[in-house]
Structures are given as structure tokens and as C-alpha cells.
C-alpha positions, 0 to 999 in steps of 0.5 A: 823414872830416872833410874828406870831410864838408866836400867833400860838403857843399860840392858839395851846397850848390853844387848848391842854389845852382846851382838857385837861380841857374837859377830866378832866370835863368828868372824874369828872362827872363819879366819882359820880351821879348827881350834885355831879359828875358835881361838881367834873367835874368843880373842875377838869376842874378849876384845870387843867386850872390853871395848864396851867399858873403855869409854867409861874408863877413859872419861874417869881418867880424863876427869881425874887428869890422868892423861896417860891412862886416857891416851892408852884407853883411847888407843885400845878403843880405836884398835878394838873398834877397827877390828870389830868393825872389820869383823862385822863387815866381813860377816855381812859379806859372808852372809850375803855371798852365801845367799847369792851363791845358793841362789845362783847354784839353784838357778844353774841347776834348774837351767841344766835340768831344763836343757837336758830335757829339751835335748831329750825331747829333740832326740825323741822327736827325731826317733819318731814313734816306735813300737815297744821293744818287747814286741820287736824282739818277739818279731826278731825271734820269730824270724830266726825260726824261719828255715832261711835263717839257717840256710843263710847261716844267720844271714851271712850267705844270702846269695839269691833274692828270697834270702836277701829279702828275708835278711833285709827285713831282719836287719830292719827289725834289728834297727827298729829294736835299737831305736826303741831301746834308745827311746825307752832309755831317753823316756826313763831319763826324762822322767828322772829329770822331771822328778828332780825338777819337781823337787826344786823350790822354784820360789827360792830359786827364781828370786833375786840373789839380793832383792834388797840391794836391787830394790834400793838401787832402782830407787836411788839410781846407784848400782846394787853393788854400791848399795850392798857395800853401803848397807854393810857399812851402815850395819857395822856402824850401827853395831859399833856405835851401840856397843862402843858408846851405848853403855857409856851413854846409858849410865850417864846421870845428870848432876844433882842440882845444888841448892841455889844461894843468894836468891830472895827468900820465898814466902813461908809455907806451912811445914809438916816438919816437927818444930824440933827439926825446924828449930835445929835447921834454924840454928844451923842457918844462924850459925852459918850466918854468924860465921860469915859463910852465907855471906861468902856464898852470896858473894863468891859462889854461883850455881852453874849446871854441870859445873864442879868445884873441888872441896879444897879449892872452895875452902881455900877461897873461903879462907881468903875471903874471910882474911880479906873480910877480917873475920875468923874462918871456921875449920875445914871439917865444920865448913864441909858439914855446914855446906852439907846441912845447907843442901850442897851436893858433893861427889867423890871423883878421882879420890877427891871430893867435889861439889856439884853444880857450883862455880867460884865467881870472878870476885874470888880472883880479886880476893886472890889478888 
């Protein structure tokens, strides 16, 4: 179960790191056009990927007391985190602005088309009902076949009443034709505008440019712009905390608990271990008892969750205890073997062997003094 938790946590942490890396790359490509933008994108992605493993390196450096390395790692982590945080804020802003711009442009386009159609309708209303232009042209052509058309030299010399009446009627037909032509053009343009309006998705155009911010603003009382900025910061923090510390937290394993010493022996239980193995274990304990090691552990060592004691420090304390007790200490190699046989867990950190979950008691101070 413990291993499964580490594996699942590591996969999720790597997924968050991947999202953060992609955000840094995309934002970097917006900083400059062409190859230069792609270079900035790769630079940001590499730095963000390196950021994910820095906390582990910093923790190791601090554990091994390499303060200079830890300081450099902390500075790099802060710089990379600041750039990544700015990238995620910028990318969030670009996305929201693009959405708002698209919605605003759609609304403006729809408003323009509606205004044009209203203007056309007003003009058609002013022109009134008109006859088809073809019919009017036919009437004009028929009038020009009249002998008065030639007698008046195409209505340029209408000197008496009959020609003047004829030319006036012809002029009215010409005006009617102009109005009919204009009306037909307006109707054609109105039909084109109606077709364009039918092609607009009203659901997407009429919706709010930022419904999430506006809804949260109504609930909280804050301005939508404040909500928008707060959401951007929240998203960036989510990505940064997950990508920066997720891997470090997921790979942390609990220290193995040592076998406690100095407690009362439990009642003997029926064991399935072969008698030869039991006799070997008994002999190891008897040797530890004879060497005074078990007595040293009872007097000078206590169990403490999360504590660590260096192998050299523990053996040095044993030597001083043996000297004060007047007994001969065993060698360092045999000392370590006996502790391993007794179940004490150890791990190597910073090139040094350290026993897990044990700490020296105050009695050791008295021994040192």
C-alpha cells in the first residue's frame, strides 16, 4: 500500500509538472515571433522541468550539511518558480482576453448588421410601394415611340401644352424608375444581410464574455475584474505548488521504525522458525549481552520517530560507555553487525551511514563528561 501511494503520487506530480512545462513553453512562444519565440518556449520548459527536482536536491544538500549547494538550489528554485508563475498568469490572461475579444467582436458584428437592416427598412418605408422596374422601363420605352418624343427633340423643346404634358409624364416615369431601382437594390442588400445574420451563432455571441467572473462577482460582491485576477493567481498557484513540491512530497517515505530496546519482554509465542534459526538468534543475543551491548542500548539509546544517529557517533558513545563501565568494547565492524542482527535499520545519507529512529539519551552527556 505504501509503495502504491508513492507510485500514484509520483505519477500525479509528474502530470502537474508536465502541465506547468507546457504552459511555460506556450507562453514563451508568445514572447517573440518565429524561431526566437520557440527558443524562449524551450528555455522556459527546461527551467520548469528542472524546478520539479530542485526541492529533492535541496533537501539532500541540507541533510548532508552542504549549505552552499542548498543556497544555490533555493535561489534557482525561486527564480524558476517566479518565471513559471508569471508564465501561467500570462497564459491565463491571454486565454481570457482571446475569449472576451471573440465575444465582443461577435456582438459588434451582430449590432452592425442589425443597424444596417434597420436603415434599409427605413429607406424602403420612405420610398413606399413601387412597381417593378421592368414594367416602368416598358412604359418609358412605349412613351418614346410617341411622335411627340421626336417633335420635342426628346423633350428638350416642349413649347406648347400637349408636349409639356407628355414630357412631364415621361419625367415622372423616369423618377419612378429610379425609385424602383433603388428599392430593388435595398431589398437585395437586406436579403444578403439577413443571410449573414442567420450564419451567426447567437448563443455564443449573446453569452457573457466572462460568465465565471461575473457570476462569482455577483455572489461575493467583488468586481468581475478583481475576480478574474484572483482566479488567475489561484490557477497559477495550483500549478506551481503541484509542479514545484508534488514530486518532493510524493517520494517522501516514512523512516523505518527501529526495534525498540529496554522494554519488557513479551510472553513467548509459538514460532514457526526452525530450531536451528532460533538457536542462532539466541546465540546472537547472548553474545550482545556478553559484550555489554544490550546494556549500553538500554542505558544510552532511546527510540524516537524521525530521529537519526550517525553510525560513527553511536559507536563512539558505546566506546565511552564501555570505558566508563570498565569493559572491553567490541570492534566497529562487529558493533554494526550486532545492531543489524538485532533489527536496527540504517540508511546511507550524504556518504555516511545513519541509524533510523534512534537517539542518544542524556546519559551519554554524563559519560562524555
